[in-house]
C-alpha angles and dihedrals in degrees: 000000000000130000117195135176139042129270112246143165137051123322103232094222124110094199108031110181122194106201112208096021117114134176128203124187135165119244106246090219107046103009093237113151113244115199126196126192111203090202087070103028123047150212117237114222097330119199113227113237095005117111114233138177118256112198123221133187126205111236089204105051101008093239115154125212139156135234125204113240137174126197113223124187121197128192116197136168111262119238116257113254119193117228112261116253092242092064095048112101 
């Protein structure tokens, strides 16, 4: 089996959640750590492979800043897992 190419284009999803993905960054003004859980907050129509600004707001001092992110999608062959003996008939 061979998989070639790169994922590209817009994800046609207004509210694109990424459960299990978290971001933490320090506020450039007061150094408070701001955490984002993308299972609760979402990306709106992200474009695969194209860098974009994600805007953050410090809950402590109200300062706003952006971080540069890029959404990458990978497709790979799954490892073969033998059926457990308990499931064999």
